[in-house]
C-alpha positions, 0 to 999 in steps of 0.5 A, a space after each residue: 530473494 523478496 523484501 516486502 512485496 518487491 523482488 530483488 529484479 524490481 531493485 533494477 528500476 529505481 537509480 540511486 543519484 546519491 543517500 538523498 535522491 532516489 529516480 525511477 521512470 514513470 512507465 517502470 513504477 506504473 509497470 511495478 503498481 500493476 505487478 503487485 496490485 493485489 497486495 498492495 491494496 491488501 497493504 492499503 486496506 490494513 492502513 485504513 483498518 489500523 486507522 479506523 481502529 484508532 478513531 475508534 478506540 478515542 471514541 470517534 467514529 463508528 463500528 462496522 464488521 469487517 465485510 463492511 470496512 471491505 465494502 467501505 473501502 473498495 467505495 473510496 
């Protein structure tokens, strides 16, 4: 069963102390990030493109092609 990019087995790394506090070992977080690196990059790209789109709608910034946007975001 998938929940977003995470699979059910990924939640074995997470320890719930109470409804307000959740912990995870740093090495487990690193493993999850490395395992889902491509998906995380795609999400970050989409978030940044949305932010820039909102700036353009407000008349801020300048318009770029999709390829230019990808290149600029990879440099960040």
